C-alpha positions in Angstrom: 88.4 206.5 188.1 87.8 208.3 184.1 86.7 205.8 182.1 86.4 205.4 178.2 82.7 204.7 176.4 81.5 204.7 172.9 78.6 206.7 171.9 77.9 204.0 168.5 79.1 201.5 166.4 78.6 200.7 162.8 76.0 198.2 162.4 76.6 197.0 158.7 79.6 195.0 159.3 83.0 194.7 158.5 82.1 192.8 154.9 78.7 194.7 154.7 77.0 191.2 155.9 74.2 193.4 156.9 73.2 195.5 153.6 73.9 192.0 151.9 71.3 190.5 154.1 68.9 193.0 154.0 69.0 192.5 150.2 68.7 188.9 150.5 65.7 189.2 152.7 63.9 192.1 150.3 64.5 189.8 147.2 62.8 186.8 149.0 66.0 184.8 149.4 66.0 184.7 153.0 63.7 184.2 155.4 63.1 186.7 158.7 64.3 184.1 161.2 68.0 184.0 159.3 67.8 188.2 159.2 67.3 188.3 162.3 69.9 185.6 163.4 72.4 187.8 161.1 71.7 190.9 163.3 72.0 189.0 166.3 75.5 187.8 165.5 76.4 191.4 163.9 75.5 193.0 167.5 77.4 190.3 169.3 80.6 190.6 167.1 80.4 194.2 167.4 80.0 194.5 171.4 83.1 192.0 171.8 85.2 194.4 169.2 84.3 197.4 171.7 85.0 195.1 174.8 88.4 193.9 173.8 89.1 197.4 173.2 88.8 198.0 176.4 85.9 199.9 176.5 84.1 200.5 180.0 80.5 201.5 178.5 79.3 200.2 175.0 76.3 201.3 173.3 73.1 199.0 172.8 70.1 200.0 170.8 72.3 201.6 168.1 72.2 198.5 166.0 69.3 199.3 163.5 67.8 197.2 160.2 67.2 201.1 158.7 68.1 204.2 160.5 68.0 205.0 164.5 65.0 207.6 163.9 63.1 204.7 162.5 64.3 202.8 165.3 62.3 205.3 167.3 59.2 205.6 165.6 58.5 202.3 166.0 59.6 202.0 169.8 57.3 205.1 170.5 54.5 203.5 168.6 54.6 206.5 166.3 54.1 204.8 162.7 52.2 207.3 160.6 48.4 206.6 161.0 48.1 206.3 157.4 49.8 203.0 157.5 46.9 201.6 159.6 49.3 199.6 161.7 47.5 198.3 165.4 49.0 196.3 167.9 53.0 195.5 168.7 55.3 196.6 165.4 56.4 193.9 163.5 59.9 193.4 161.4 57.8 193.4 157.9 55.7 196.7 159.1 59.3 198.4 160.0 60.2 197.8 156.2 56.8 199.0 154.9 57.2 202.4 157.1 61.2 202.4 155.2 59.9 201.0 151.5 55.9 201.7 151.0 53.6 198.7 150.2 50.5 198.6 147.8 49.1 201.4 149.6 51.2 203.9 150.6 54.5 205.3 149.8 57.2 205.5 152.6 57.9 207.8 154.9 60.1 210.8 153.4 63.9 210.7 153.9 66.1 213.2 154.7 69.8 213.9 155.5 70.9 213.0 159.1 72.7 216.7 160.0 75.5 217.1 157.7 76.5 213.6 157.1 76.1 211.6 154.5 73.7 209.1 156.5 69.8 209.5 156.1 66.4 208.8 158.4 63.2 208.6 157.9 61.0 211.8 158.9 58.4 210.9 161.9 54.7 212.4 160.8 52.8 214.1 163.2 49.1 214.9 163.2 47.5 216.9 165.9 46.1 213.0 166.7 49.4 211.7 167.1 49.7 209.5 170.0 52.6 207.5 171.3 52.7 204.2 173.0 55.5 201.5 173.9 55.0 199.7 171.0 58.1 197.3 170.4 60.2 195.2 172.7 63.2 195.4 170.2 65.6 198.0 172.4 64.9 195.3 175.9 65.7 192.6 174.1 68.8 193.8 172.6 70.0 194.8 175.6 69.0 191.7 177.3 71.7 190.0 174.4 74.1 192.4 175.7 73.9 191.3 179.1 73.8 187.5 178.7 76.9 188.4 176.9 78.5 189.7 179.7 78.6 193.2 178.1 78.4 196.6 180.5 75.6 197.8 178.1 74.8 201.7 177.8 71.4 201.6 175.8 71.4 204.6 173.3 68.2 206.6 172.8 67.3 209.6 170.2 66.2 211.8 173.1 62.6 213.3 173.1 63.4 216.8 171.9 65.8 216.1 168.6 62.7 212.9 168.2 60.3 215.7 167.6 62.2 218.6 166.1 63.4 216.2 163.4 60.1 215.5 162.5 57.5 217.3 159.9 53.6 218.6 160.6 51.6 217.1 158.5 48.6 219.2 160.1 48.4 223.1 159.3 49.0 224.9 162.6 50.7 222.1 164.4 53.4 223.0 166.6 55.4 219.7 167.3 56.5 220.9 170.7 53.3 220.7 171.9 53.1 216.6 171.4 55.9 216.9 174.1 53.9 216.2 177.0 52.1 213.2 175.4 55.8 211.7 174.6 57.4 212.0 178.0 55.4 209.1 179.6 56.4 206.7 177.0 59.9 207.6 177.8 59.7 207.1 181.4 58.2 203.9 180.5 61.2 203.1 178.3 63.6 204.4 181.0 62.0 202.8 184.0 61.9 199.3 182.4 65.5 199.9 181.4 66.4 200.7 185.2 64.6 197.0 186.2 66.8 195.2 183.6 69.9 196.6 185.5 70.8 198.9 183.3 73.2 201.8 185.1 73.4 204.1 182.2 71.5 205.2 179.4 72.3 207.4 176.9 70.3 210.2 175.4 70.9 211.8 172.2 70.4 215.0 171.8 72.0 216.6 168.3 69.6 218.9 167.8 71.1 221.2 170.4 73.8 222.1 168.1 71.2 223.8 165.7 69.9 227.1 166.0 66.7 226.3 168.0 63.8 228.7 168.9 64.0 229.7 172.7 60.6 227.5 173.7 62.3 224.3 172.4 65.8 225.1 174.7 63.2 225.9 177.5 61.5 222.7 177.4 64.5 220.7 178.7 64.5 221.7 182.1 60.7 220.1 182.5 61.8 217.5 179.9 64.6 215.9 181.6 63.5 216.5 185.2 60.7 214.5 184.4 62.7 211.4 182.7 65.6 211.8 185.4 62.9 210.1 188.1 63.0 206.2 188.8 65.4 205.8 185.8 69.0 205.3 184.9 71.9 207.7 185.1 71.1 209.9 182.2 73.9 211.0 179.9 72.7 213.7 177.7 75.1 213.7 174.5 75.5 216.3 171.6 77.7 216.2 168.7 78.3 217.7 165.1 78.8 221.3 166.6 79.2 223.4 169.6 76.2 223.5 172.1 78.3 226.3 174.3 75.3 228.5 173.8 73.6 226.3 176.0 76.5 225.3 178.5 74.6 226.9 181.4 71.2 225.3 180.6 72.9 222.1 180.4 74.7 221.9 183.2 71.6 222.7 185.5 69.6 219.9 184.4 69.1 216.7 186.3 71.0 214.6 184.4 73.8 212.8 185.6 76.3 213.7 183.0 77.1 215.6 179.7 79.0 214.5 176.3 80.1 217.3 174.1 81.9 217.3 170.6 85.3 218.5 171.1 86.9 217.7 167.7 84.1 220.0 165.7 84.2 222.5 168.6 86.9 222.2 170.8 86.3 226.0 172.2 83.2 225.0 174.3 85.6 222.8 176.8 86.4 226.1 178.7 82.6 226.9 179.1 81.6 224.1 180.3 84.2 223.3 182.8 83.6 227.0 184.5 81.8 226.0 187.4 80.8 222.1 186.3 78.4 220.5 188.7 80.4 218.6 191.6 77.4 215.6 190.8 78.1 215.5 186.8 80.6 213.9 184.6 81.5 215.3 181.5 81.8 213.0 178.7 84.9 214.7 176.4 84.3 213.6 172.2 88.1 214.1 171.5 88.1 211.2 168.7 86.8 212.2 165.2 84.1 209.9 164.9 83.5 211.2 161.1 86.8 210.7 159.7 89.2 207.7 158.6 92.1 209.7 160.1 94.4 208.6 163.4 93.7 210.9 165.6 96.1 213.7 166.8 97.6 212.2 170.2 99.1 215.3 171.3 96.2 217.9 170.8 94.1 215.3 172.1 95.7 215.1 175.5 96.4 218.6 175.8 92.6 219.1 176.0 92.0 216.0 178.5 95.0 217.6 180.6 93.1 220.6 181.3 89.9 218.8 181.4 91.5 216.6 184.2 92.7 219.5 185.9 89.4 220.3 186.9 87.4 217.5 186.5 89.7 214.9 187.8 87.4 211.4 187.9 84.6 213.0 186.5 86.1 213.1 183.4 84.9 210.6 180.8 86.8 210.0 177.2 84.9 208.9 174.1 84.5 209.6 170.1 83.0 212.8 169.2 79.9 211.2 168.0 79.0 207.4 167.5 81.2 205.7 164.5 78.4 204.9 162.9 80.1 207.5 160.4 83.3 205.7 159.5 84.2 202.1 158.3 84.2 199.1 160.0 87.6 197.6 160.3 91.0 199.2 158.4 92.5 195.2 158.5 89.7 194.4 155.1 91.8 197.1 153.2 94.8 194.9 152.1 95.4 196.7 149.0 96.3 199.8 150.6 99.4 201.7 150.1 101.0 200.6 153.5 102.1 204.2 153.9 98.8 205.8 153.9 97.3 202.8 155.5 99.7 204.0 158.6 97.8 207.3 159.0 93.9 205.9 158.8 91.8 204.2 161.6 88.6 202.5 161.1 86.0 202.4 163.9 87.9 199.3 165.1 91.1 201.2 165.2 89.8 204.4 166.7 88.8 202.1 169.6 91.6 199.8 169.7 95.1 200.9 168.5 97.2 203.1 170.5 100.4 204.1 171.1 101.5 202.3 174.2 101.6 205.3 176.5 100.7 204.3 179.6 97.5 204.7 182.0 99.8 207.8 183.9 100.3 210.3 181.2 97.5 212.9 181.7 97.7 212.4 185.7 101.4 213.3 186.3 101.9 216.9 185.7 102.1 216.2 181.9 105.7 215.3 182.4 105.8 212.9 179.6 104.6 215.2 176.8 108.1 215.5 174.9 108.1 211.8 174.7 105.4 211.8 172.0 107.0 213.9 169.7 104.4 214.0 166.1 102.9 210.0 167.3 99.5 209.6 166.5 96.5 207.2 167.5 93.6 206.6 167.9 91.2 206.3 171.6 91.1 202.7 173.4 93.8 200.1 174.4 96.5 201.6 175.4 95.6 204.2 173.3 94.2 207.5 174.0 91.5 206.6 176.3 93.4 203.8 178.2 96.2 207.0 178.8 93.3 208.6 180.8 92.5 206.0 183.2 
């Protein structure tokens, strides 16, 4: 059965609760226990929104106090040596990396690809070591499972993590750190499997960049290692086309691939050509980066073509994490009603639809003429539900 999943959800809260809580914490007006409680409540609320929208696989680990790359730096025990941290990471140390302390400036910040979000740039030395140094991911997965959520943990993939970092020693090639990094990723995946996780989303958006060939060549060995004794891996790419790597990606020993068909709809054809029978293809057909309703006829045209080849091995999702859009259009009470009717924030992209029915793309496209110029978002009962 074709299923729907989400790559990530905004963490800030519909009324910017996370931002307000962080500012209060940094100002000394909120203690750590209260801050942690607010984060837990936001995660539970956002998981519930996705569950109620009919999303089958819901991301966990996409929550961050600062940004997802800093999360990975802490999880991998890769805090810059200049901070002198030892032992398991604490929340206070996490914020020192982001904001600096009396002895050290904060880690460098730069843009997350071509979005308006930023991330803290990992710092690499010849002596950099990696070790599993935090339980935050496993704790959040446990929270989701306790609430009955079918959690799909989200990780920044090892190649993207290294590629987006910066060498602090002359002559260091970041890629040479990969053999040190892979065993820690394997530990993470093995622990997630022990928690009963079925799927893990491994984000490798760096594949959409103009990567040196040696980085592309490292994919095969990396994912051959990671796929052993691990949950099923969904390797996710987004923000641009990865069609130049289509054959390499299809040959990887992973259970599924996600591609961005909003930014690069043309890459559908090279991916479905001789697509492996043992993999699923996740089609990112709803824009995770704008505030407008989806163009349903255009999306269904793509999905029909994909389903004709893939059948139930087709999954449907946003193009990328919904982190890049506001949380809930219902909060916008002052908007003109006509303009508001054209819009969809994260909640609406998952949950507001056109009541098309589940059989639309499985019945030879016979209902196409009934849609007209309607638009809708994904989820239940929109485009995502329409593919089940």
